Every structure is written in C-alpha cells, then in structure tokens.
C-alpha positions as CSV (number, residue, x, y, z in Angstrom):
1,X,98.5,60.1,90.8
2,X,96.3,62.8,92.4
3,X,96.7,61.1,95.9
4,X,100.4,61.0,95.5
5,X,100.7,64.6,94.7
6,X,98.4,65.6,97.5
7,X,100.3,63.3,100.1
8,X,103.6,65.1,98.9
9,X,102.0,68.4,99.3
10,X,100.5,67.7,102.7
11,X,103.4,65.7,104.0
12,X,106.2,68.3,103.2
13,X,104.4,71.5,103.7
14,X,101.7,70.6,106.4
15,X,103.6,72.2,109.3
16,X,104.8,75.3,107.4
17,X,101.3,76.0,106.4
18,X,100.1,75.9,110.0
19,X,102.9,78.0,111.2
20,X,102.4,80.7,108.3
21,X,98.6,80.9,109.0
22,X,99.3,81.2,112.6
23,X,101.8,83.8,112.0
24,X,99.6,85.8,109.6
25,X,96.8,85.6,112.1
26,X,99.1,87.1,114.9
27,X,100.0,89.9,112.2
28,X,96.6,90.8,111.5
29,X,95.5,91.0,115.2
30,X,98.4,93.2,115.9
31,X,97.7,95.5,113.0
32,X,94.1,95.7,114.0
33,X,95.1,96.5,117.7
34,X,97.6,99.3,116.3
35,X,94.8,100.7,114.1
36,X,92.5,100.9,117.0
37,X,95.1,102.5,119.2
38,X,96.0,105.1,116.6
39,X,92.2,106.0,116.2
40,X,91.8,106.4,119.9
41,X,94.9,108.6,119.9
42,X,93.7,110.7,117.0
43,X,90.2,111.2,118.8
44,X,92.0,112.5,121.9
45,X,94.3,114.8,120.0
46,X,91.2,116.1,118.1
47,X,89.5,116.7,121.3
48,X,92.5,118.3,123.0
49,X,92.8,120.7,119.8
50,X,89.0,121.5,120.0
51,X,89.3,122.6,123.7
52,X,92.5,124.6,123.0
53,X,90.8,126.3,120.0
54,X,87.6,126.9,122.0
55,X,89.4,128.5,124.8
56,X,91.3,130.9,122.4
57,X,89.0,131.2,119.4
58,X,85.4,130.3,120.4
59,X,83.3,127.3,119.7
60,X,82.3,127.8,116.0
61,X,85.7,128.9,114.9
62,X,87.3,125.9,116.6
63,X,85.0,123.4,115.0
64,X,85.5,125.1,111.6
65,X,89.2,124.9,111.8
66,X,89.2,121.4,112.9
67,X,86.7,120.5,110.0
68,X,88.7,122.3,107.4
69,X,92.0,120.6,108.6
70,X,90.4,117.2,108.3
71,X,88.9,118.1,104.8
72,X,92.3,119.2,103.5
73,X,94.0,116.1,104.8
74,X,91.2,113.9,103.1
75,X,91.6,115.9,99.8
76,X,95.4,115.5,99.9
77,X,95.1,111.7,100.6
78,X,92.6,111.3,97.8
79,X,95.0,113.3,95.5
80,X,97.9,110.9,96.5
81,X,95.5,107.9,95.9
82,X,94.3,108.7,92.4
83,X,96.8,111.0,91.0
84,X,100.0,108.9,91.4
85,X,101.6,107.6,88.2
86,X,100.7,104.2,86.8
87,X,103.3,101.5,87.3
88,X,104.4,100.2,84.0
89,X,104.5,96.5,83.6
90,X,108.0,95.4,82.7
91,X,106.6,93.2,80.0
92,X,105.3,96.2,78.1
93,X,108.9,97.0,76.9
94,X,109.1,93.8,75.0
95,X,105.4,94.0,73.8
96,X,106.3,95.5,70.3
97,X,108.9,92.7,69.5
98,X,106.5,89.8,70.6
99,X,105.1,88.0,67.5
100,X,103.1,85.0,68.8
101,X,102.7,83.4,65.3
102,X,106.2,83.2,64.1
103,X,107.3,79.6,62.6
104,X,110.2,79.2,65.1
105,X,107.9,79.3,68.2
106,X,109.9,79.5,71.5
107,X,109.8,76.5,73.9
108,X,107.8,78.6,76.6
109,X,105.3,79.6,74.0
110,X,104.7,76.2,72.9
111,X,104.4,74.9,76.4
112,X,101.8,77.6,77.1
113,X,99.8,76.4,74.1
114,X,100.1,72.8,75.1
115,X,99.0,73.7,78.9
116,X,95.9,75.5,77.3
117,X,95.0,72.6,75.2
118,X,95.3,70.2,78.1
119,X,93.2,72.4,80.2
120,X,90.4,72.5,77.5
121,X,90.5,68.7,76.8
122,X,92.1,67.0,79.9
123,X,90.5,64.8,82.6
124,X,89.8,66.2,86.2
125,X,92.2,64.0,87.8
126,X,95.2,65.1,85.6
127,X,94.1,68.7,86.2
128,X,94.2,68.3,89.9
129,X,97.7,66.5,89.7
130,X,99.0,69.4,87.8
131,X,97.7,72.0,90.2
132,X,99.1,70.1,92.9
133,X,102.6,69.8,91.2
134,X,102.4,73.5,90.4
135,X,101.7,74.4,94.0
136,X,104.8,72.2,95.1
137,X,107.0,73.8,92.6
138,X,105.8,77.2,93.6
139,X,106.3,76.6,97.2
140,X,109.8,75.2,96.6
141,X,110.7,78.2,94.4
142,X,109.4,80.6,96.9
143,X,111.3,79.0,99.8
144,X,114.5,79.3,97.7
145,X,114.0,83.0,96.9
C-alpha cells in the first residue's frame, strides 16, 4: 500500500518537483544578486553623500548627519516591524460559537477525532500511506487553485 502510494506520488509529480526546485533555485539566486547590487549601490550612495557633505559642512558634521540618518531609518523600520497591528485569524470570529463536545458532532470534527486516534494507535505503514495520500491530495488541490 505504501509503495503504491509512493509510486503514484513519484510518477505523477516527479518532473513537476524537479521543475519547481529548479525555478526556486533560480529565484533565490536572482534575489541574492539583487540584494548584493542594492547593497553596493547604497554603499556608493553613502560615500557620495559623505564626500558632498564633507566639502560643504566638514568631516565631523558629515559623519554625524549620515549616522543620524541611518539611525532614524533603522528606528522607523523597527517601528514598522514591531508596532504594526496583529493579523486576526479568521477562525477567531467563530470561536465563541464552537462547542466541541456537543452530542451532534459535525462530520469534520468526528473525522479529526478519528484521525488523531489512528495516529496514536496506527501502524507505521498505514501512517506513511496516509501521509503520501495527503501529499497527493494537497498537490492536486494546489494545482487546481
């Protein structure tokens, strides 16, 4: 059963997985190259700003202005990172109405209870087959979306 499920997964999605990994590798390489180019550009921009400020204001004041600008930019970015509003989980809207131990338990709740019981008492082969089938179902659902 496990070998059949793995053959299905590898047979159907083998080429798509290779293509996805290759695409992600290229994307990561391009992002790293872009970040390096941006950092080099920022370095040249700061050095240009330093030389201009040094010629007009003096060395100490030029370094002070650049340091203050970088500090303010860092503080603003930290403010955006930590002071932004928390995202509400859409499931929280239904939390007050959820009662898990009602006698008329919904099908999905019973399914989750049975899945948890199977995970606690099931064999390793049945667990791996279930994971493989869940992987296939997830990839098929993702492909349709």
